[in-house]
N, C-alpha and C positions, 0 to 999 in steps of 0.2 A: 504494500500500500504506500502511495506517495505521501511523504511527510510535508504537507503544505505549510505548516508552521515553520519548519526548518528552511524551506525554500523562501518563505517571505522574509525571514531574517537575513538570509544570504542576499536577497534582492536589495536590501537596504545597505549592505556593505559587501559589494560584489567583487572583491579582490581577495583571492586566496594566495597567501604567501607559501610557496612550496620550498621546504627545507631539505636539502641533501647534505647532511652534516658529516664531515670526516672524523669528528670526535664529539663526544657527549658535551663537553664544555663549550665547543664552538656552536653546536646546535642550540644550546640554551642561550648563548649570546646573540645568535642570529635572530631567534624568536623574540628576544627582549628588545632588540633594536627595531624590528618590524612593528611590534606592538607599541613601543614608545612613539613611533611615527604615526600611529593611528589605525593600523590594520588590526582586524579582530579574528580573522579565520587563518589558522596556521595548519598546514599539512606537513606531517613528518613522513618522508618517504622511507620505505623499508630497506632502502640501500644506505641509509644513514647508520652511523655507529650507534649500537644499542638503542634502537628506536623505541622499544617498550619503556626503557628507563627515561628516555627523553620525553615521551608522552606523559608519563606519570609526573615528572618534575614540572612540566609546563601546566598540567591540569592543576597542580597544587599552587603554583606560583601565580597563575593568571586565570583564576576562576571565572572572570568576566568574559573570557574569550572562548572561542570554539577551537578545540585542538583535535585534529583528525589524523588519519593515517593514509598513506598513498603507496603506489607501486606494489599493491598486494597481489600476489600471484597464486597462492595456494590457500587451501582451507586452514591449514595450520597457522599461516601468517595472519589470516583474517581473525581467527580465534584469539591469537595472542594480542592483536591490536584491540579487540573488544575487551579482553581481560585487563589490558593496560589502561582502559578508560577512554579510548578513542571515541569522539562524538560524531564523527562521520568517516566514511571509508571510500577511497578511490582505488580503482584498478585500471591498468592500461588496456584491459580487454574485458569482454563480456563472457562470463561462464555461469550457467544456471546454478550450479552448486554453491558458488560463492555468494551469489545474490540471495539465494534461499536462506543461507545461514545468516546473512545480515538482516533480512526481513524478520526471521524468527527471533533475532536478538533485539529487534526494534531500533536498529542503528541505520541512519540514512546511508545508502550505498549508491555510488556514482561509477558505474563501469565505463570503460573506454569503448568507443566504436567509431567507425569512419564512414562507411557507406550508409545510404538510407535504409537498406535492409537490416544491417546490424543495429542501427539506432532504433528502429521500430521494434525489433525483436527484444532488445534490452528494456525498452520502455514498457512494452506489453507484458513483460515478465515481472514488472514491479519495481524497476529502478526508480530512485528518487529523482534523478536527473541523469543526463548522459554526457560523458566527457568526450568531446570531439578531438581526437588525437591521432596523429600529429597534424595540427591545423595548417601550419605554415607551408608544408610541402604539397598540400592539396589546393593551394590557391588562396589561403588566408581568408580575408573578409569576404571575397567574392564567393568562395565555396560555401561559407556559412550562410550568406544571403540566399544562395540558390537552394538551400535546404528548407528555408522558412515556409514556403508555400506548401510543399507536400508534407512537411513534418510539423505544421503549425500546432502549437499547444504543448510540444515536448520541450522541457527546459534543457537547453544546451549550454555546456561549459567548454569553450575552446581552450586548449592548452598546447604548448609546444611551439614556441616562437612568438608569442604575444609580447609586444613591447608597449611602453607608455605612449609612444606616438601612435600606434595602431589600435590601442584599446578602445578609444572613443568610437572608432568605426565599427569595431566588433559589437559594442553595445547597441549602436544604431542599427546594426544588421540583425539584432535579436538575441544576442548572447545574454543568458541569465546572469553569468558571472565569468570571470577569467581566472586561470591559474597562472602564476608567474614565478619563475625561479631565477634564472640568470639575469633577467631584466630588473630584478630587485636586489639580488645578492650577487654583485659583481665579484668574480673570482679574485680579482686583485684586491678588492676591499676585504674579502674574507682572509686572504693571505696576510694582509697588513693589519688585520683586526681593526679596520677603520669603521667603527660602529656609528660614528656621527654621520658618515656618508650614507650608510644603510638607513639610518633613521630619517635623514633628509629625503632620500629617495622614496621611503615609505610614505612620507607626508605628501609627496607628489602624487603617488598612487591613490592616497586617500582623498585627494581632491576630485577624483573621478566618481566618488559616491554621489548618488542623487541628492539634490537639495530640496 
């Protein structure tokens, strides 16, 4: 069942900060900088160092934010994410077993899909929304816009190459929200631990929130 309350909250703050942390310490600092800049939805990818511990720490430290898990590939990973307290779940692909487990646990699940057939299958199976990934290699905004007529009513979240410059066009084309990683967490900033730059960039992204 679609969690309309969760979607409505995301619609008001439609930028998801995607964290791929090389260490638990850096992951916590990345999230803290993004949140200090005004972002409220944090996705911890399962390719991060000790993602369950990072989710638990962020849930405790930032109870006013939504802390989720991403890049979930297996049932075990999904179950570990739920046990750690993930408040939403992303996967790069659609698999019915993963979605069924999330639905049973009552946690919003956003599987990845690309073609209209894949998107419709995921939505009809009960996905909260559908992650359109990777959006940039498929034509970016133009591709998302072309999906709107045949797939009207399906909440779509493009990820994979969305930038601050292109994000407004994605929203205009019907995106429910966008997921951002490199465009928010510059690799050079992370290497230098330049958290003031990450915070400033987060403030820029927060300016895209609806007024």
